[in-house]
NUMARDREN-222379 format. One record per atom (N, C-alpha, C): residue in one letter; x, y, z. Coordinates in steps of 0.1 Angstrom, whole numbers, plus 5000, padded with zeros to 4 digits. Atoms other than C-alpha are relative to their C-alpha. Layout:
AXYZ ...
***
This chain:
M500549924986 M613856277974 M498749975007 K501649994997 K610356127977 K500549845012 G499750124994 G612355777991 G500850045015 F499149944989 F614655998015 F498850045008 S501149944992 S611356188027 S499449885006 R501050084996 R609455858033 R501349915013 A498950084989 A612955668050 A500050095016 A499649944987 A613255988075 A498849995007 S501250024991 S609555958084 S499549895003 A499750114992 A609655618092 A501149985009 V499349964986 V612655718116 V499250035010 K501349894986 K610255968133 K498949915008 I501750074992 I607355718138 I500849865009 V499450064988 V609955468154 V500250065010 T500149924990 T610855678173 T499550025008 V501350014991 V607955788186 V499549875010 I500550164997 I607055438190 I500849985012 V499150054990 V610155348207 V499850105016 L500249944992 L609655648233 L499150005008 V501350044992 V606455568242 V500449905005 A500550124994 A606855238249 A501250025013 V498850004989 V610055288273 V499150095011 F500749944987 F607655528292 F498849995006 V501350144993 V604955288297 V500749885009 L499450134993 L607455038305 L500850095018 V499949964985 V608855278336 V499050025005 F501349934992 F605755418345 F499749805006 F500550104993 F604655058352 F501149895009 V499350084988 V607754948370 V499950125011 N500549934984 N607255268393 N498949975003 Y501250024995 Y603755148396 Y500249915009 Y499850094997 Y604654828407 Y501149975011 V498849984992 V608154878424 V500250125006 G499549884992 G609055218429 G499250085005 A500849914990 A606155388444 A499749945013 R500250014984 R605955138472 R501049995007 L498849954994 L609755208478 L500450115007 M500049824997 M608955588481 M499049975011 G501350024988 G606055448508 G498950084993 D501050025004 D603855528482 D499650195000 M500249844999 M604355928489 M499150075008 V500949984993 V601355968509 V500950125015 N499349854988 N603756188535 N501250044996 R498949905005 R606056348514 R499350124992 D500049895005 D606156658494 D499050014987 F501149985013 F604156558463 F498849955003 M501250004992 M601356498488 M499350144997 S500349855002 S601156878488 S499750074986 L500449975009 L601056928452 L498649924992 F501050085002 F598856648445 F498550075004 M501349934992 M596156808469 M500350124995 G501049905005 G596557128456 G499350044990 G500450015011 G595657038423 G498349935002 K501250074999 K592756828438 K499150145005 S500649904993 S591857118461 S499050094991 L500749915011 L590957348424 L498949914998 V500950095007 V589357068410 V498449995012 L501249984991 L586957058444 L499450095000 G500649864999 G586057408442 G500850065018 L499649994988 L588557438477 L500750114996 D498649915004 D590757718487 D501549935006 P498850034994 P594357588493 P500850095008 Y499249914987 Y595457898513 Y499050075008 D501150004991 D592357868533 D500249905017 P499450104991 P594157748566 P498449925011 S501450114996 S590457568578 S499949944988 V500350105010 V590757378547 V501249944999 W499250065004 W594057288535 W500249895013 P499550124991 P595157058568 P499149905003 D500850075002 D591856908568 D500349904989 L499950065017 L592056818529 L501249935002 R498950075002 R595456678533 R499849835007 V500450114992 V594356458564 V498849904993 S500950075005 S591156338546 S500749904989 Y499550085010 Y593456198518 Y501249885004 G498750084996 G595755988541 G501350075005 S497849935001 S598856218547 S499650055018 S499949964987 S599656228585 S501150075004 W498749874997 W602556448581 W499450164996 N500449895003 N601156788581 N500250125007 P500049884997 P603257098588 P499550124996 E500149905010 E601757298565 E498450065004 T501449944995 T598457588578 T499550034982 I500549965012 I598257668540 I500549924992 C499150055006 C599557538508 C501450124995 L498849894999 L603157688503 L500350004983 Y499549995019 Y602957648459 Y499350125001 P501149915010 P601457948438 P499049914994 L501150045007 L598557928422 L500249914988 W500050005013 W599457858388 W501049845003 T499150154998 T601857538398 T499049915007 L500650134995 L598657368416 L499249984984 I500650035013 I597057448382 I500449904989 L499450085010 L599757248363 L499949855005 F500550144992 F599056948386 F498849965002 I501350065003 I595156928381 I499949884994 P500050165007 P595656638355 P500349895009 F499650114992 F597456468381 F499049965011 S501550064992 S594556478405 S499149964996 L501150055002 L592356368386 L500349815000 L499550114997 L594256038391 L500049955013 P499850084988 P594055768417 P501650045006 F498749934993 F597055908440 F501149874996 A498850054999 A598955588434 A500450004982 S499849995017 S598755618392 S500750115001 A499649875001 A599455998400 A502050045004 V498750045000 V602655858417 V501149974992 S499050095012 S604055648394 S500150074987 L499449915013 L603555888366 L500950145003 W499149884998 W605356188382 W501649965001 M498650084997 M608255938393 M500749994984 T499550015015 T608655868355 T500250124992 V499749875005 V608256208345 V501350085003 C498249914996 C611356298365 C500749944996 E499150105003 E613156008359 E500450044982 L499649915015 L612956118319 L500150104998 G500349875000 G612856418325 G501750055000 L498749974995 L616156428340 L501349914987 V499150015006 V617856248313 V499750074984 A500249905008 A616256438286 A500550175001 S499249894990 S617556768307 S501849974992 I498549985002 I621056658304 I500249964983 V500449965010 V620356568267 V500350104993 L500149875005 L619156898259 L501250095005 L499349904994 L621957078282 L501349974989 L499150085009 L624656858262 L500650044986 G499949945012 G623556998230 G500250145001 A500249815004 A623057358239 A501350055005 M499049944992 M626557328257 M501149994988 R498950045014 R628057208219 R500749925008 C498950074993 C629756938242 C500149904988 Q499750175008 Q631456648225 Q499549885001 R500750154992 R629556348224 R500749904997 D498750095002 D632056108228 D499149915013 R500250114985 R631855798257 R500450075013 W499349964986 W634255998279 W498950125005 T501149904997 T631456278277 T498949965006 I501250014994 I628256148277 I499849895012 F500350054988 F628755868303 F500150075012 P499749944990 P630456038327 P498750115006 A500849884995 A627756348325 A498449935004 F501050004995 F624756098330 F500349925012 L499550034989 L626355918357 L500250085010 G499749884991 G627256238375 G498750075001 G501349964997 G623656338371 G499249945005 M501350084997 M621656058381 M500649965015 M499750014987 M624156038413 M500050155006 F500549884992 F623556388424 F499350005005 R501050024989 R622256408457 R499050065000 P501649905001 P619556708445 P499049904993 F500950105012 F618456448419 F499149895011 I501150164990 I617656138445 I499350085007 A500949954992 A616356408469 A498450044995 S501249975007 S614056558449 S499049884992 F501350125006 F612556208433 F499549935012 T500950094988 T612356058467 T499250095006 S501049924992 S610156338481 S498950064991 G500849945009 G607956418448 G500150154997 Q499849855000 Q609556758445 Q500450034984 I499849935014 I609456958411 I501250054995 A498649955003 A613157018409 A500449914987 P499750045013 P613356778378 P499550044987 V500849905015 V610856988357 V500650144999 L499049875003 L612657308364 L501349974994 L498850025007 L615857168355 L500049944981 L500450025017 L613857048321 L499950134999 I500349885009 I612557398313 I501450075002 V498449945005 V616257528317 V500549924992 A499150085010 A617757288296 A499049994989 G500849985012 G614857328273 G500050164995 A499749895000 A615157668274 A501150044993 L499149995006 L618557668266 L500149974989 A499850055011 A618557478237 A499450074990 L500749925009 L616257718220 L500650104999 Y499449905005 Y618157958226 Y501350014990 A499150055004 A621257768215 A499750004987 R500650035012 R619357728180 R499350144992 G500849895005 G618158098177 G498750025004 Q501349974996 Q614558048190 Q499850135012 S500049954988 S614758338213 S498650055007 F501349974996 F610958428216 F499749875008 W500350114995 W610158068225 W500949935013 S499650044986 S612958018250 S500050115010 G500449874987 G612158368267 G498749955005 L501150044997 L608958208269 L499949875011 L499750164993 L610157878284 L500550075014 W499349954990 W612158098308 W498750035010 G500749954991 G609358248325 G499249895009 F500650114995 F607557898335 F500849965011 L499250044987 L610557888365 L499650075010 L500649984986 L608458068384 L498849915005 L501150124990 L606557768393 L500749975011 K499450004990 K608957768421 K500950164997 P499749825009 P609358218419 P501449965010 H499749954995 H611458218447 H501849945000 L498850064999 L614358018437 L500750064987 F499649955007 F614758188406 F500450174994 F500449845003 F614158598411 F501350064997 L499049945009 L617758688404 L500649984990 F499850035013 F618258438377 F499150064991 L500749915006 L615258598360 L500450124997 V499549874999 V616558928366 V501450024989 A498950045004 A620058838354 A499649984980 A500250045016 A618458678321 A499450134993 G500549925006 G615958958316 G501150144993 L498949935001 L619459198318 L500749964989 L498950055011 L621258978295 L499250044983 F500849995012 F618658978269 F499550174996 W499849815003 W618359408271 W501550044995 T499049975008 T621759398263 T500749964991 R499550055012 R622059198238 R499050054992 R501649955008 R618859378221 R499349904998 D500650145005 D617359038220 D498450025004 W501249984998 W613759168220 W499149935000 P501450145002 P611758828211 P500649945012 A500150074990 A613358668241 A499750085014 L500349894991 L612559018265 L498249954998 Q501350015001 Q608658948251 Q499849904998 G500550134996 G608558588253 G500150005016 L500249964988 L609558658288 L498950045011 A501349944994 A607058868297 A499149954999 G501050055005 G604558698280 G499649905007 S500650114993 S604558398299 S499650005014 T500549924988 T605058598331 T498550035000 L501149934998 L601858788322 L498649864998 L501650135003 L599658428313 L500649935014 L500150104984 L600558248345 L499650135009 F501149954993 F599158548362 F498750014996 A501049985002 A596558598342 A498949865000 V500950114995 V595258258343 V499349935011 S500250014987 S596058198378 S498550105006 W500549894995 W594058528385 W498549964996 L501650015008 L590858418365 L499649835005 V500950134992 V590758058384 V499550065010 S500449984989 S590658218420 S501050155004 P500149895000 P590858618419 P500650045014 G499849964989 G592958768448 G501149895009 W499450104994 W594958428455 W501350035002 L498349925006 L598158618450 L500450085016 W499849934986 W597758818488 W499649905012 R500250134990 R596158468503 R501949935002 W498650075000 W599358308493 W501250055007 M498949914994 M601858588505 M499949975011 G500450014989 G600458518538 G500849925004 V499150094993 V602558228544 V501050055003 N499249944995 N605158278566 N501249905008 T499350094995 T606857968576 T501449924990 K498850015011 K609557958548 K500950055007 T498949904992 T611258208566 T500750005015 A499850104986 A611458018601 A501149935002 V499150124998 V614357778592 V501350084992 T498949935010 T616458028571 T501549985007 V498650054993 V619357958596 V500549884998 G499550174996 G619457578590 G500049944981 T499650075017 T619557568552 T501050064992 P498849995007 P621757508526 P500050144989 T499749885005 T622157888515 T500850085004 L498749894996 L624358208517 L499250045014 W500249984987 W621958258548 W500749935007 G499550114988 G622757968565 G501849975003 L498249984997 L626457988558 L500450105013 A499949864993 A626158358572 A500149915015 F500050034988 F624958188605 F501249935004 D498850084997 D627757928606 D500850065001 L498349915003 L630658188597 L499750105014 V500249864992 V629358488623 V499249945013 G501050064989 G626758328647 G499150055002 P501349985002 P623458418656 P500150195005 D500049865001 D624458798665 D500050094991 Y499649935012 Y625558908633 Y499949934990 W500550095011 W624358628608 W499650124988 R501149945011 R621158878592 R501350134993 A498849935010 A624359148584 A500849954992 A499250045010 A626558948572 A499649934989 G501250065010 G624058768549 G499650104994 A500549885012 A622659098534 A501350064997 S498849955007 S626259208530 S500349924989 M499550115011 M627158888512 M498950014986 L500949995015 L623758918489 L500450104990 V499849895007 V624459268479 V501149974987 L498950025007 L627959168470 L499849914987 V500650105006 V626958828454 V499250054985 S500849975009 S624358968435 S500550134986 L499949965012 L625659248419 L501249974990 F499250085008 F628759058411 F499549914989 S500350105008 S626758818391 S499250114990 L500149925011 L624659098373 L501050084992 V499049915004 V627659298366 V501049894986 V499350065007 V629258968350 V499249974988 V500950005008 V626158908330 V500150074989 V500049875011 V626559228311 V501249984996 R498249985004 R630359248308 R500549854989 Q499950105009 Q630258888293 Q498749934990 H501350055007 H626858898273 H500449954986 R499750095012 R628358748242 R500049865005 D500550114999 D628958448261 D499349955011 W500650014998 W625958418271 W499549855012 R500250184992 R626058018285 R500550025012 F498750004992 F628958128306 F498850135014 G500849904989 G626558448321 G498649955008 L501450064994 L623358248328 L500549895006 G499850084988 G625257968346 G500550065012 L499549984985 L626758188369 L498950075006 A501349934996 A623658378373 A499149885007 M500650144991 M622157998381 M500349985016 G499250014988 G624557958409 G499850085010 T500349894989 T624258288427 T498750005003 S501350054995 S620458248424 S499849935008 L500150084987 L620457968446 L500650005009 L499049974988 L623258068465 L499150155011 V500549914993 V621258398479 V498850005005 I501349984995 I617858358482 I499849985015 P500150044987 P616458328518 P499949845005 Y500450174996 Y615257948514 Y500049924991 L500250125005 L615857648500 L500349875008 W499450124994 W616157278507 W500949954988 N499150075005 N618757038492 N499749924985 Y500750065016 Y616356908462 Y500050124991 D499949875012 D616457288448 D501349994997 H498449985007 H620057218437 H500049974990 L500150095011 L619157008411 L500450104985 P499849935009 P619357338385 P501550015000 L498649995001 L623157358393 L500449884990 L499450125008 L623657058369 L500150114985 F500349935016 F623057328340 F502050085002 P497749934999 P626957548353 P500649875003 A498850084997 A628457248365 A500149904986 L499950085010 L627957038329 L500650134988 L499049935009 L629057368311 L501449995005 A498950014994 A632057358333 A500849904995 F499950125006 F632357008324 F500250014985 C499550015015 C632157028289 C501350124994 R499349895001 R634357358288 R501849945003 T498550044991 T637457178310 T501049964986 K498650035012 K640657118285 K501049935006 G499150124993 G643456888293 G499549875000 S500450125000 S643356548304 S498649925003 R501550045001 R640256368300 R499749905018 L500150094987 L640856178333 L499950065014 V500349884992 V641156518352 V498750044999 R501449965000 R638356638340 R498949925000 I500650104989 I636456328350 I500150035011 L500350004978 L637356318384 L499550145006 L500649874995 L636956718387 L498450004998 W501749984999 W633256688376 W499349895010 L500450114993 L632756378397 L500150045015 L499549934990 L634356568425 L498850115009 V501149884996 V631856848423 V499049965002 V501650064999 V628656658418 V499749865006 F500350124992 F629056328435 F500850035015 V499350024985 V631956368464 V499750135008 I500049904991 I631756688478 I497850025003 P501550014989 P627356688481 P499849875008 W499950104991 W627556338494 W500849975014 A499549984988 A630156428519 A499650085008 L500949914992 L628356728530 L498849955008 F501650074993 F625056488535 F500649935016 V499450034986 V627356328559 V500250055011 V499949884992 V628156638575 V498949995008 A501149994994 A624956708579 A499049905013 N500450104996 N623656408592 N501149975017 L499250024986 L626456428623 L499750115004 R500349854994 R625356828628 R498450005003 G501549964999 G621856748625 G499350134991 V500449895004 V621457058604 V501050034985 D499749995014 D622257088567 D500250134989 S499349855003 S623857458563 S500849964991 L498950005008 L627057358549 L499949954988 S500449995013 S625657228520 S499750104990 G499849885010 G625357578506 G501549974994 L498849975010 L629057518497 L499949934989 V500050045010 V627757288474 V500250084984 T500249875006 T626557598453 T501050084998 V498649915000 V629957778461 V500749934987 A499250085011 A631457468445 A500050044984 M500449995014 M629657498415 M500350114992 I499749865007 I630357858411 I501350064996 V498249975008 V634157848413 V500249894995 Y499650135015 Y634157508391 Y500250074985 L500849945016 L632257708362 L501350135002 C499749905002 C634158018371 C501949994998 G498850044997 G637657848377 G500449924981 V500050045015 V637157668339 V500550074991 R499749885012 R636658008325 R501550055004 W498749924999 W639758158340 W500849914993 S498850095007 S641857838328 S500050004987 N500150015014 N640857858294 N500250134992 R499449915003 R641458218289 R501250005000 K498450004997 K644858198307 K501049874987 R499550105012 R645457878278 R500450134988 C500249925011 C644358118253 C500850154993 L499049804997 L647158448263 L501449934994 
***
């Protein structure tokens, strides 16, 4: 037994050394090559995250219109559409360690986190989905994930979507292993970008309540309270100043959401009424299914993820990255021919998103990419319906 224990410890040590070596190698590749290809991200979204953390280090208010624009310009950013920082304070607190680094190093580190975070997310999701570990599953899964348009968009702009996907994957993996409290605790950190996951977190809380999973509910409530408490200690009253931002609602009609699709379908006169009606119907459908199918919690949460990213008023294409969760769930559950299974997966995660990217460039607006979310929901529900039909 001692020999076995020593061998297991040696394997763990070697694994850690290899992972650290891979991380360092990817970091240096990004530092000397990748960051330059991205234009060093001085005029991309990562600058807002970096400067948000920097403002806290400097004791400045990122929600003060007299501070924020000049602060960005002082660090070389000529792209300055925001009067105040658009991210909640707890998200900026997360980026304080990055803001302590030189900007080039921070960019390279963030790119490394995003790249390896995608790999880790797919590994965790495949495990949580109880997916068969063979080359016909693993290779298409990684290929589709790396070519998924939202990942490319988030990676090249420095967005936090890969970290949000990692949170989703980690929470699912923990819940699949029976670690309800820690899973719920991790779910709460989706509030790093709160507007994306409002419906999803409501659905998750409803699922935990239906399953009488009180530890998961306690974890979800605990992380939510923790975020509010820490951020309030750093800057009391920040929430009211942050909620004053109104730029996010000004472009709703052009975003790939239910609202953008409503504008395209019914035009400028009735799009608000159509969008509100669809919001109510889609939200009720999602919540009812989560409750009725609470034993199949993977399906319920996958559907809730898709509908949450569909009904919100504002997002951009990179925010669709968490859709890899319901897409991988459908991929893992698809029965029948391997070729059909792989082709269907690539159709949903590669062909449709990039075809709509071409359409967006022709139209000058990306609202039809909301159909990517619709395709994911249809894919997941279609696979479930097909499997149930096979069992009859």
